[in-house]
N, C-alpha and C positions, 0 to 999 in steps of 0.2 A: 840441479834444479831438480823439485818433486816434479813427478807426472801430472801432467793436466786435466786429472780427472781426479787426482787428490787435492788442486788447487780450487777446484770445481766447485767441490764437496767443501774444502773449507769456507769459502766463499756462500758458501747457500743458510740459511738462517738455521738455529739451532734445532732439533726437535725434540728434544730434552729438556729440565732446567736443569741439568746436572751442570756444572762451572768447567768451561772448557777453556787449558792453557792458554795464554795470551801470547801472540809473537806479534813484533812490532813490527812492521815493516819497512823501511828505506823509501825513499821516495821513487830515487832509481829502478829497485827492485819494485812498488808499487806501479809506475809505470810501464816497465817489461810486461808482467804479468797482467796486467789490464789489458795492453795488448791483445798475448796470447788468448784472454777471456775472450774480449769480441770479437778476434779472429774467430776462433773455436764456434761459438754460438751464433756468428751470421754463414758461417758454414755451413752448421745444422741446420741452420733455419732456410737454407736458400738464398739470404742475402747479400746481395753486394754490397762490400763496404772499402772501403780506401781509408788509407792510414797515412795523415795529412801532418807538413811541419813536423815537428820534434825531431825525436829518435830515429822516426823513417827517414826524414828529408837529410839528416848528418847519414845517415848510412847509405842515400845514393848521390850524395857529396854535392848536396845543392843548399846547404848550409852550413855555417862553422860549428863547432864542435863545443856543447858548451849547456850546461844540465835544464832537462825541461821543468815544468812542474804540472803540467796532464799528461791526458792523451788527445788527441784533435783524430778525427774522422767524418769522412765526407760518406752522404751514400743520398739515392734515391727519394725524393720525401715520399713518395708511396708507400715506401719499406720503412720509416720510423717511425710508426705505431708498433710493429713489428718486432725490429732491435726492442725497441725499450720495452716492450711485455714480458721478451726473453730474459732482459739483462736485469728487468726486476726480481727472477726468479731465482736470480747468482746474489740479490740483495742489495741490486742499484736501484736508485730512484730517482727521480729527476728533483731537481732544485728546489723548482716552481715547477708543479705539475701542472698545471694549464700554462700554454700558448698564447698567446695577448692577439684577438684580432683586432684589438686597437690598437696595438701598438704592434706591428708583426717583429720579429725578429729572424733571426738564420739561422741560428743553435739554442740548442738547451744543453744544461750542464748537469751529469748525472752525478751524485755523491754518494757513496757507499761507507756505513761507518767501522773507525779502524783502519782503512785504507786513506794515508796520507795525500794520495790525488785522485782529481776528479779525470769522470770525460765528456768532452764534449763534441757532442753529438750536430754536425753539421747538414746541413739539407740544402745549402746555396751559401759561395764563399764569397762576399762585399769584396767586388773589384774585379769579375766575371760577371760580366754586363748580357750576354747573353742568355738567353730560355735556358733555367737551372736546367731543364730537363736535356736540353740536347750538349749542355756543358759537363754534364755528369757523364755523356755518354764518349764524349770526346776522352774527356780524362779515362776513364775504362777504359775505350778502346786500346790505348797510350797504355795501357797498368804493368807493374813491373812485381815482380815477387820475392821478397827478402825473410830473412827469418828474425821473429823478437821473441824472446822469454822463450823459445825453443818451439816457437807454433810457426809454421810456412804464414806469409799475411801477405796481404794484395797491396800496394800502393802509389804516387803517381809513378810518373817518368821522370828522370831526373832535370830534360827540361822543364816539367810541367810543376814539379815540385821549385822548380826556382823562381818560376812569374808567382807560385803562392808565397815562399820566401821573401820576395821582394815586392809584394804587395801588403803583405800582413807589417813588413816592416813600416814602409810608407801611410800607412792608415793611423800607424804613433806615431807621430814624427818627434815628440817630445818625450820617446822612452829611450835614452841613452845607450844602451845594451845593443838596440835593433841598427844602431847603424854602421856598424861592424856590417850586418847582413848586410845592408847594401851596397854597401863598397865590396864585399865578397860577390854578390851576385852580378852587378855591374863590371864586374873582371870576366867574370864566367861569360857574359850576353856578349861581351866585347867579340869574344872565338869566333863567333856566328849571327851575327847581328840579323842580319833578314829571318833565316830560321826562327828566332825567337820571337822579331816579331811578326811574323808572319802565322805564330802561333798563339801570340797574344788577339790578334785579329782575331782570327776564329773563336774564341774565348771571351769574345767580349770587351778585352782590358788596356786595348789601344788606348783608351781616355785616358785611364787612371796611369798610365805607365809613357802616354806621352812626352812627358820633361825629360825622363831618360834618354827615349831611344832619339829625342834631337839633342842629345851630345855625341850621338853618334854619327863618327862621317856616313858610316856605312846608309842609315836611316833617316837623317834628318829633313831630307828635303819628301819623305813619304810623307802621303794625308795621315795628321795623329790627331786629330778628332777633336776634341775638349772634355771634361772631365765630367761624366754625368752630373746630375745635383747632389744624389745620394754621394757619390765619392765626396764631393768638394763638404757636402755636411760632413761625414764621416771624417776628414781631414782639417774639419777647423773647427765645428764646433766645442768648445771645451767643459759643458756641463749638459747633463742627460736631457735636461729639460730643456736648452734651446731644440732638442730633437724632436723631440715629444712637439713640443710648439707649431716647427715648420709641418710634421706632420699631421698634427691637427688642422692646418690649415689647409692642407694637399688632399684629405680627404672629403667622401663625397658627405653630404649634409645631414642625409643617413645615419654616417655610422661615427658624426661627430659628438653626439648625446654621450653613447659609450663610454668613447673614448676621453671626454673628460671627467665623464664620471670615476673612471678607472685613473685615471691621474688624481682627481681629487681626493677618493676612496681609495686606493688600492688594497689588495687582498691581502690578507695574512703572512704569504707565503710571498708575496711584492716586497712586501716592508720589511719579511727574513729577508732577504739573498744576504747580503752581506753578513750578518749576523741570525744564526739560525736558533740561539734562545731566545730570539723575540718571537718566535712560534710558542712559546710556551709561559707566553705572561698571559695576565687576566684578562679580563674586557676594560677592566679600567685603564692598566699598564698599555693598553694598547690606545684608547682613547687618549690615555695623557701624550702615549707618543707620537699618533695620528696630527695632534693641535701642535707638536713641536713642530713637524715635519713640516707643515702647511704656512706656519710663521714664517719659518724657514725660508721657505719657496717662496710667500709675499716678498721678504727683503732682499732676496737677491733677485724681484723679479727686476730693477731696473737697468744689472749687468747681463739678466741676459737677454732683455730688449734689445740692448746696444749691441749684444752678440748676434741678433737675428736680422740688424740693420746690415754690421757689417758683412756676414754672407750676403748680405741679400746686394749690397753695391757689389760684391766680386763676382758674384752671378749675373747682376748686369754688363759688367764691363766687355 
């Protein structure tokens, strides 16, 4: 493998107009090399970054062996802007530049032309419902070192990585490939259920993982709590419109107008989330697309409202 400084140079925007030879990265190579780049940049900037999910989880024995499609990392929210700026100098840019205050998220996706994989930068991981700063400190304190792409990197402890794998799988129950992850994690957790229960309690994951611990004889009598409202939404809602409608209902009145406007008239970056070519549309093409999108939302409104009622009924049980 090429030295890291050569890889970094290759990632940087060209300094001259002379055409450079094109090398096509395979996605597995792209993920490993992007992990090396992130770890190098984070170390240079004195930013604490943890590799989560994907090949890092596989290396520590917390996920079945299978290909990954992107690189996932976790950091402290206060370091987000610094890392994004540092990675931008290496050619990586946010897929959607602004983070919505009206509809908050837990991560942002970075893309780089010519690289087949993305980097998902998390500052919060859904399923861990203790204070996000405290969660990160707990995870960081238990971290371990691995090597990816020829570069040392920090990742989660095996037990913490098992919880992340499990939460990720349970958050998307419709994805059949993740059923194997649940079975894998359950088999591992059976070896020391009390230890995993205590860690889940410390990280605020007992609510989401309650049904799993209820199946184990050693923990079924423990306090398993109830899944938080946010978790019920994430695991039940089939439409993004449902999530937005619930959020609109929950936020203070002072923020409702901005949230409603953003939902009805999203930015150019927002509407191009799934198709970057939409960014290059002219004004009239964008206007036409927005009207079609609004009409589709109105026609699906009945299904969205039905889903909202079903979720509220489930929460009130």
